[in-house]
N, C-alpha and C positions, 0 to 999 in steps of 0.2 A: 618176898615181894610178889604180888600177884601178877599173873601173865598178862592181865589186863591193862595193870599200870605200865608194865613193860612195854606192852605193844603200843600205847599211847605215847610213851617217851621215844620209841623208835620211829613212830609217825612224825612227832615234833621235830626230832632230831634230822630226820630225812628232809622234810620239806622246808624247815627254816633254813637248812645248808643250801638248798636249791635255790630259794628265794634270795637270799643275801649273800651266798657265797661269792659271787663275783665282786662285789663291792668290798667283802671283807679282805678279799685278796689284795685288791688296790690300797686299801687302807695299811695292811700290813706290810706289804712291799715298800711303800713310801716311809712308813715307820722305821722299817729294818735300814733304809739307806738313810736315815736321819739320825741313825745312831753314830755314823761318821760322816755327816753332813759338812762340817768345817774341814774335814780331810779331804772331801771332794772337791770343796771350794778351793784347795791349794791345786789340785789337779786342773780345774778349770780356770783359774786365775794365775798363770804363771809368774806374773809380777810379785805375787805373794809367797813366794818359795824362798823365804828369808829366815832368819834366825833371829831368835830375841836376845839382844845385847845384854850384858849382866847389869848394866846401869841404864835405865831409860832416860832419854834427854828430857829437858825442862819443858813443860807444856807451854809455859809462858813465852820461853824464847823461840821455840820452833814450831810446835802445833798450832797454836793460837793465832799467830799471824796468818797462817794459811787458812784456818777456818773462817776468821773474820773476812778474808777476802773472797773466799768462794760462798759462804752462808751468811754475810753480814745482813743481807735483807730479809733473810728467813725468820719468821716467828719464834723459832727454836731450832737448836742444833745439837747433836751428841757426838761425844768421842768414846768409843771403846777401846781400852787400852790393851795393848798386845799381851799374849799368854802363849802357851806352848801350843795350843791348836790353831789360834788364829795370831801368828807372830807379827802384826802390823797394827798401827793405828788404824781405826775404821772411823771415817768420819759420814754422818748421816744428817740430811737436812732436806728441806722442801725447796724447790726452785720457784722462780716466778710464775710457772705454769701449774704449779701445784703437784708435781711429780717427786716422788721420793727419789733421792740422789744418794748414792754410796760411793764414796772415794776412799783409796788406801793410801796411808802415808808410811815412809821408811821408818822402821822401829829405831834406828840408830841415829838419824838425824831428822826426822821429821818431815823430809822432803816429800812433795807429791809424787806418787807412783803413777804410771800410766793407766788410764781408766781401763777397768776390766771389761766393760761392757757386757756384763753378764750379771744375772741375780744369782747364779750359782746354785748349789744344792741347798743351802740355807735358806734361800729366797725363793725356791721352786718346789724341791720335795718336801721340805719341812712343813711349810703351810698346807700342802696338798694333803699330808697325812691327816690333819684334823679339820680342814675346811673345804677340801676338793676344789679350792678356788671358786667356790660358788658363794659369793657374797650377798646376793640380793635376799633380803630377809633373814640372813644368817642360814640360808638353806642347807649350805655344806656342812655346817656344825650339827643341825638337827639329823641329817642323813647319817653322819658318822655316829651320832648319838644312838639312832635307831640300831645301826650296825652293831655298836657295842653291847646294847642290851640283849640283841640277839645272839651275840656271840656268847655272852654269860648262859642264855638259854641252851645253847648248843653243848657247851662245855659241862653243864649239870646234866642234861640228858644223856651225852656221851658218856658220863661215868655211870649212869643208872644202866644203860642199855649195854654196858660191855660187862659181862659175868666174868670174864678171866682177864681182868686188867693186869695183874702181875706177871701173868703168861705173855700178854701182848707187848710187854717191856722187853722181852728177849726174842720175840718172834719176827723174823724178816726172812722171808724166801724170795729172793729176786729172780730166781731161774724158774720158778713156778709159772703157771699162765698169768697173763696181764692182769686180770681181774683179782686174783688172789694176791699177786705180788703188790698190787696197788693198795688193797685192803690192809695188808699187813704193814705198809709203809704209812699210811693214814692212822693205823692204831699206835703204832711205834712212836710217831711224831707227836700224836696227841697225848700219849701217856708220859714219854720222857719229859717234855717240856709243859706238862700241866700246870705246875704251879706258876710258871712263868706267864702262861696264856691267862691265867686267872687274874694275877696281879695286874698285868699291864693292861687288861682290858677294865677291870675295876677302877683303877688308877686313871685311866683316861676318861672315866665318866666323872670321877670326882674333881677332876680338873677344871671341868666347865660346870660345876655346880650351879653358878650364879644364871647361866643360861638355861639348864636343864630343869633347875628346882628354885626358879626366882621368887618364889612365894617366901622361902624361909628369909631371905635379906629384906624382902619387901615388907613383912610383917614386923620384922624386929626393928626397922627404921621407918615405920608408917608415920610417926610423931613428928618427924623432921621436915623441913620446909622443902627440901631438896633430898629425898630419901636415898637416891642412887649416889649422889656425891658424899654423902654421909657415910654410907656403906664402903664405898671406895677409900675413904679416908681413914676410917677404923681398920678395914681389913687389909689394904694393900699400902697404905701410907701414903695416898695421893694427897698432895698440898699445892695449893695455888694462890697466887694474888695478882689482881689486875696491874696493868701497866700504869706508869705515873705520867706518861706523855710529856717526859722530859728527857734529854739526853743525859747519858751516864756511861762509866766506863767499868770494867771488870776489874776487881781486885785479883791478887796472885792465886790461879788455880792451883800451883803448887802447894802453896800454903794451905789450902782446903783440903788437898789429897792428904797431906801431912796430919792434918787435924783429924781427918776420918780415920787413918791408921792409928792414931792414938786412941782415939775413942773406941775402936773395935780391938784394941789391945793386940795390934799387929795384923789385923784382918786386911786383906789387900782389896782396894777398890778395883772396879773392873769397867765402870760407865761413870761419865761424866756428861750430865744434860745441863745445857744453858738456856733459860726461858727468858723471854723478852730481852734478848741481845741489844746493847746500844741505849737501853732505857734505864732510867735512874731507878726502877723498882725491878731491875733483872734479879733473878735468883738462880742458884746452882743446885742441882739435885746430883749426888754422889751416891752410888749403890755398891754394895760389897759383893765381892766375888762369891760365887756359889761353887767354885771348883775343888774346895777343899772338904766338902761334906755332902752326904747324901741329900739332905733337905735343902731345897732352894729358899734361903733366908730371904727376908724381907728387911734386911738392915739397910735403912736409907737415912741421909743426913741432907738437910737443906740448909744451903748457906746464902746470906745476902749477897748479892753480886757485888754490890759496890765497896763494901766494908770487909767481906769474908767472914762475917759473924755468923754463929749457928743459929738458924730460925727454927728448925724443928727436927727432931730425931726419932724415927719410927722404928720398932722391933715387933715381930709377929707375936700377936697374943696366942694364949694356949691353942684355941680351937684352930686358928689359921696357922699355927705352927704344925699341927698334925697334918693339915690340908697340904701346906707345903713340903712335908716330909713325904707324902704320898705321891706329891707331884714330882718330887726328885726322883722317886723310883722310876717313874715314867720317863721323864726327861733326860734322866742319866747325864748331867751335865758335869759331874763330878771327874776329877782325875784319876783314872784307873784304867791303864790300857787293856790288861786282861779280863776284868770285869766287862767292860765295853765290848770287847771281843766275843764274851759268852753271850751278852745281850744280842749281839749281830747274829750270832748261830742261832739262839732262840728264836730270834725273829724269823729267821729263814725257816726253822723248823715249822713255824706257824704257816708260812706259806705253803710249804710242803703239804701239810695237813689239810689246808683248805682244798688245794688243787687235787690232791688224790681222792678226797671225798666227793668232789664233783665228778671225777673221771670214773669212780667206782659205780656213782648213780648212772653215768651215761651208758658204761659198758653193760650194766644189768639190764638196761631198757632198750637197747639196739634190737631191732628186729621184732618187738612186741607189736602186736596187731594194734592199731589206732592210736600209737604213740610216736609215730614217725615224724609228725610235724613238732610236736613238742620237744622232742629230742634234738632235732635240728636247730630250733632257736635256742635252745639251753646250751648245745654245743657250741654255736656260734658266739654267744655272749661270753662263754667260759673260755674259748680259745682267745678272744679279744681281750678279756680280763687279766689273762694270766701271760701268755706268749706275748700277746698284743702290747700288754704294759711294758714287758721286758724290752721288746722292739722299739717301742716309743722312748724308753728311758735311754737306751744306747744310742737312738737316732739324736736325741737332745744332746749327749755327750759329743757325738760326732760333729753335730752342728757348731758345738762350741769351738772345736778345733779348726773347722774349715770356713766358717762365715767371715767375711771382712770386717774391718773396724767400720761401723756405721751408726748413726744416732740410734736407730731402733734395733740394735744388735739383738739386746736382751729379748725383746718382744719376739724377734723372728726366731730365737732359740726355741722359745716356748710354742711358738706356731708349728715348728717343724715336730714337736713332740706330739701336739694334738692331731697334726695331719697324719703322722706315722700311725698314731692310733686308730685313727677313722680308717686307713687304708687295711690295717690289720683286721678291722671289724668286717669291712667289706669283703676282704679276701676269705675270711672265716665263713661268712654267710654263704659265699658263692662255692667254696670248695668243702664245705662239711668237714667230714672226719679226716679228710686227707691234709686239711690246714694244719693239723698239728705237726706234722714231720717239717712241712715246708718252713712254718715259722720257727721251729726249733732250729732248723738249718740256718735262717736268717739270723737268729740271736748270736750263734756260734761265729758267724761271719762278722756280725757287727761289732762283736766284743773284741775280737782280733784287729779288725781294723781301727778301732779306738785307740788301742795300744800302740799300734803303728803310726798313726796320725799324731799322737803325743810325743813320740820320739821324733817324727819328721818336723813338727812345726815348733818344738822348743830344744830339741837337743836332749831333752831328759829321759834318755832310753832307761829301762829297768836296771842294768848293769851300772849306769851311771847315779842313779839315785839312791841306789844301795850302798855305793861307795862314798858317796856324798852325806849319808845319814838323811836323806831325804824320805823319812819313813811314810810320811802321808802319801806322797806321791807314789812311791814304789808299792804301798798297799793297795791304791786304787788299781794300778797296773797289774798287780798280783791278783786282785779279785776278778778284774776282767778276763785275764787268762785262764782263771778256774773257771769263769762262766762258759768261756769257748770251748773248754775241754767237756765239761758236764753236758753242755748242748749238743756237742758232737757224739758223745756216747748215747744220749737220748735219741738223736736223730738216727743212729745205727740201730738202735734196738726198736724203734719204731718201723724202721724198714724191714726188719726181720719179721716183725708182727704182720705187716702188710703182705709179705711174701708167704708167710705160711696160711693167712686167711684167703689168699687168691686161689689156690686149688679147691678148697672147700667151697668157695662162692660158686667156682665154675662147676663143681659137681652138682651143687644145688641147682644151677641153672639148667644143667643138663637133664637132670631128673625131672625138673618141673616141666621141660619141654616134652 
């Protein structure tokens, strides 16, 4: 390979990383948390810390009356059935003000549980990962898409510029000078999880192909009067019919679920959605669970609401089956605790790879003539995007344990997150390089505080949750304690670096005087 090409790849790798690295870290961090988003929900919603009974109650006798009472006036409502990760019935509907409502029901009796008052990790971290909560003109989706394409460029250019990739796999010298140790860690995490980084980035782009490459389906369905509807019907099984405008009653949901299981040869339903409830033209959509396989199947059956007869059955066609398999590799909704844990670790390695790359760039340019302003800006953004994101995440969890019951509690939790993030950015802009150690200390303190607050507010301390087999809650507490320990170690290491640099800075100042 020519040196000119290699130098070009070095330039591309460096500046693409600097330009998009902060955003990539946020996306990777939120994606890593989303691996266990429903387990974090159990931590954030203590009323859902239940066990799935061996035999679920009748939907007709227990869940349906509650759903009709709460969501009877809504144009649609849905029930997610309990499983190992979400061991409660989950009712979703739109209230009279147009707001999305989520309530949980006891898996054994169907009784309504206390309102969680929180969107949880599944409602905040997960959509943050792919949309950044920027909905206007789908701006968040496009920013994430640009970041994904930049990540592919970084991975490819990184492979080209590293001549000793196999050696990098075994090289990590933590006791060396900070720039050398940082580069070693960047190379190690990049090489160790390279296949994961490539697959998860490419699959993320494939999932939203209809947004990033709409010309494909627009061309294929150009002859249809309503091309988007035709595409969604054929690709994703969307089916609909208008209201009759006459009152009607629902047939047995239990019977519909039994029919779905029979048609899927034992496949388990996970979602029941009722469209036009209390109308004569009501229909029921039943979706098959994706927990038993890698691919996210599109097995859907639509039933007539009044008679319970099958109206339409959809199964993914070959092209969409491939797309859904790729999507399954990214979403990892399948049941496999060990594999999910490996995804989590690989996601963390991506976060480390990104932040160490940015740190190495900063360390290499500190003190260069004419670069002080640029370094300060990049440093402030990097601190806020890395340490600040962790601080905001932990503040979000602490707010969940401290805020009282109130109508806008979920909104208040999210406001705490963004307020903490803004404070972290302001602190980084003011303190510069010193912000790393201060925010690392804050991460350790907040992580420990979250564990203590969970024990104080719910009584479910780590020893109790381990004894009761509450693995999801215990796992979150355990992860928080690990974060606290690692943050403490990083804070101490940064303190030693500051102490080592102080005499050198003093000597330089004395010599210059």
